N, C-alpha and C positions, 0 to 999 in steps of 0.2 A: 517181328511184330509190325504191322503196317501204322503208320502215325495216323491217329484221328483226323488230323486235318486232310490227309491226302484221302482217306475215306469220304469225309464230307464233300471234298471238291468232286470225288468221281459221282457221288449221289447227284450233286448239283448238274454236272454235265449230262448225266443220263436224263435228268428231269427236263433240262432245256431241250435236249434231242427229241424226248417222246412228246412233251407237251408244248415245246416252242418257246420263244423268248416271251417275256411279258408284253402284253398288248401295246402298252404304252411306248414301248422302245421299237417296236415295229410299224405300228399304224402311222401313214402320213397324216397330217392335218389336212382338213377338207373345207372347201367353199362351196357354194352352189350360186349360179346365176339364174335367176327365175325370170325368163322372158315372157311376161304376163300377156295373155291374150286380151287386149283392150280394143280389139277391133283396128280400124285404120287409124292408128296412133303408136304411141311408144310409152312403155312403162317397165322399167327393169329393176328387180330387187336383187341386191348382191348380199347374200348371207355369209357371214364369217363366223369363226367360232366365238368372237367375243363381241359381235355387234352386226348391224345391218345398215345399209344406205340404199337410197332409190335414186335411179337415174331416170329422170322425166316422170311426170304424173299425167299423162295425155289419157284420153278416152275418146271412143268414137262418138258416144252419145251419152245421155244421162244413165242408160241401163248399164253401160260399160264403166260409167263412174262407180256404180254400185258394185259391179262386178269386181273392180280394183280394190274398193274398200273391204268387200267381204273376203277377198284372197288375202289381204293383208292381215285380217282379223283371224283367219284361219291359220296363217303362218305364225302369228305371235302366239297362238294357242299351243303350237307344237314347240316354240321357243320361249316359254314362259320365263326363262333367265334373262330374257331381253327386255322385259317389262314394258311391252308394246312402245318402244322406243327405237325411233330411227336415228342414227349418229348423224345423218345428214341426208338432205334432198339436194341433188344437182340437177338443174334444168338446163339442158343443152342451148336451148334459145326458146323466146317467149312467142311460140305459136301455139294455137289452141289445141292442137293435136299431141302437144307435149306438156299443156298446162291445165287442161279443161277438169282434172280431178284434184288439182293441187290444194284448193280450199278445203275439200272434203277430207283429204288425208291428212292435213295439218289440224283440222278440228277434230280428227277421230283418233290421232296419235300424238305421243310426245315425239317433237321433232327438236333435235338440238342446234342444228346448223342448217342454213339455206344458202345455196350458191347459183347465181346466174351470171349473164353476160351484162347486165345492167340496161338492156334495151326495154323501154317501158312504154311504147307508143305503138298503137296498133292492135288488130284482133289477136287476142291470145294474151294480153298483158294485164287483164283486169285481176285474175288471181295472184300474179306477182306482185301487184300494187297492193292487194289485201294483205298478202303476208308481210310485206313491209309495214304496213300501217297497224298490223296486230301482232308483230313479232314479240311484244313484251304485254299483251292485254291476256286477261282470263288465266293467269298464272304462267303464260308460255314464257321461255327465255331462250328465244331463237336468235342465234348470231347470223346476221346477213352478211354476205360477201358478194363483191362484184368483180369478175375477172376479165381484164384486158389483155389484149395480144402484147402490149408493151410490157406487161408484168411478165409474160411467159418467155418473150424473146430477150429479156434481159438476163435470163439465167445462163450461166455458163459452168460447165459444158451443156450442149444441148440436150437435155434430158427431160425438160418439161418443168413447170412450176408446181411445187408443192409447199405445204406449210400446215399447220395444225389445223386450219379450218377445212382445207381441201383433203387432208388424210388425219381424220381423227382416231384411226385404229392402231392399236398395239397389243395383239393377242399374246397370251402367255408363252405359247410355244412357236409363234410365227407373228412376224410383223408385216402385214399386207401394206403394198405401196400404192398410193394413188397420187396421180399427177395430171395436170392440165397441160395438154400439147398444143391447144390453140385457143385463142379468145376472141372477144370484140375488137376489131381494128379501129384504129382512131384515124388512120390515113389510108387514102386509096393506093395500093401498091401498083398500080397500073391495070386494074381490071376494068372492063366497060362499066360506066356510071350505074346502069341498072343493076349489074352485078354486085357492086359495092352497096347499093341502096338494099338489096335482098337480105332480110334477116337470117336467112338460112346460112348464108356465107360467114356468119360471125358466130356459128354454133361452137359451143365448148366442146373440145375434144379430149375425152377422158381416157387415160390408160390405168389398168389395174394389174398389178404384179402380185401373185400369191405364191410364194417361193418360185419354182421353175414355170408355173402357169401364168399365162398373162392374156388379157382382154383389151380391145380398142372399141370404143363407142365414138362415133364421128357426127352424131346428131344428124342434121340435114345439110351438112356441108355439101356444096355443088363444086363442079369441075375447077373453076378458076381458083377458088379457096383451097381445094384439095392439092393442086398443083403447087400453089404457093407453100403449103405445108410440107409436102413432099421434098420439094427444093430445099426448105429450110433444115430438114433433118437428113438431107443426104450425107453420105460417109459416116453415118451413126447407125446404131441398131435401135434407136428409139421407137420407130414404128414397127419393128419386128415382133409379132405377137402371135399368139395360138388361136384366138377365138376373136372373131371380127362380127359386130353387129353392124350388118349391111347398112350403108349409109342412105338416108332419105327413102325408107322404105322399100329399097330396091328400083328407085327411079333410075331412068336412062343417065341422068347427070349426077348420081350420088356415088359412083365407084367407077375408077379408071385403072388401067392396066399398071400405071406407074405405082399405084397405092399398093395393089395386090403383090407387085414383085417387091416392094419395101417390106410388106407384112409378112408373107409367106405363110398365111393362115392354114390352120388344121380343120377349122370348123367355121361355117358362117350361119348366122342367124338373122332373117328377114322379119321385122316387126310390120306387119300390114294387115288389112282386113281380107274377108273372103272375096274372091275374085268378081263375084257379081253384085257385091254391095254397091247400091246406087244404080244398077241397071233398071231402065224403065222410067228414070227420074231425070229431073233437071238439075240435081244436086252435083256441082262439080267438084265438091271436096269428098270424093268417094274412091274407092278402090277401082270401080269400074271406069271412072271417068279419068282418073290419073293414069291408070294402066300399069298397076304394080303387081308384082315385080316385072320388069322388062326382059324380055328373053335374052338381049344381048348382054345384059347384066349377068344373068344366071349362066351364060356360056362362059363370060369371063371368069366368074368364080369357078366354074367347073374346070377351066383350063389351068387355074392357079392353085387348086386345092388336091391333094394327092390322097387324103384320107377319104375312104368309102363309107356310105351309110350300110347298116347290117343289112336292110332290104331297100330295094329301090322304090320310088313313088311316082306316080302319073299325077302331074299337077297342071294347073292352068298358068301360062305365063302370056304377057302381052307383047305384040308387035309394036303396037301405039295405043292411044286412048282408045278404050272400047273394043279392042281389037284382040281377043284372048284365043289360045290355041293350046292343045295338050302338049306336054312335054314330059320326058322321062327324067328324073334326077337320081343318079347314082352315087354321086360324092356327097360328102358331109355338109350339104346346104339344107337349112331347116327354115320353115316359115310358119308364123303364128296363125296366118290366114289358111294354112293347109291342115295344121295339126294341132291347133290350140296353144296353150301354155307350153313352153319348152323349158325344161331344167337342164343346164350343164353343169355336172358335177366335177370339179377339178381338185387334184390333191398337190401338195407342196412339191411333189417329185414330177409334176408336169404329166400327170395322166388323166384322161377325161372319159366321163360317161354321159351320154345324151338320153334323156327320158322325155316322152311326149305324152300329152293328155289323151290322145285318142287311142 
């Protein structure tokens, strides 16, 4: 006579073979990076199982401020468990294309933490100053933090700075990791004076790890600052990531070969406006006048990325300011100015899926 325990075990084995393991034991945890189309500007929503953070809150104009707020409203309707709450907003640097929608976002949603590099003079700093002045008004309880490069470089080993303000997330089945790899410099490391005075070069650089998936955001960091950062992390894998938000909107000075070699990315996403935004005007703060993205940068990305797009795309790239031409992209390089909002779905086992608005 067969043991009832053996019979029960066989029934369980058959059930697992036929119906599969319980979903909770097979499915990897998921995060999504929403590279939101805010025109010639930056705003990226990072969605985790237990929370959301926003990196930059820029907008091309008032219409795109409304677009960002509406996007976040729609997002929170799909994630009602998050109670319209951003665990943090990280502003890479206080230029208006990274801060224009900041006040509207803080007024429209609950924000727990706010981080920037502490530079509060010049165009684009009005909203960061407003956040500081109103962090505890109208029921808000926003913890404000400023990140300096001295804080970052004091960390050993060289893995970047993290703490409860930078990394407020710890989900039930996965603990995302958020670290700042570069911050506001207090002393010139040997750059030309105008480069040290350039706020772009004091951008916060943010690394996100979600299990085996990783992302890097370099703000508008330019060549001298990038070289300094790459040199600081040489002989480490701190810069080795899967998804790269292309620095400085695809500008000629926002991405260099040594950074690509250190990252070895699978996917690159450029946040920028449509190529002809500003054409026929004297507004120099436009995609047309900047010439974003530059052809040389797209070619550098093409050489450094092995992953291919599912379908190639013909897009406009710039040889220089106001000089655009057609170019075919076959590698996993995406742009908000070509495709609208771009969503990168990542799982803890390091698998990615890209979806486009168009």
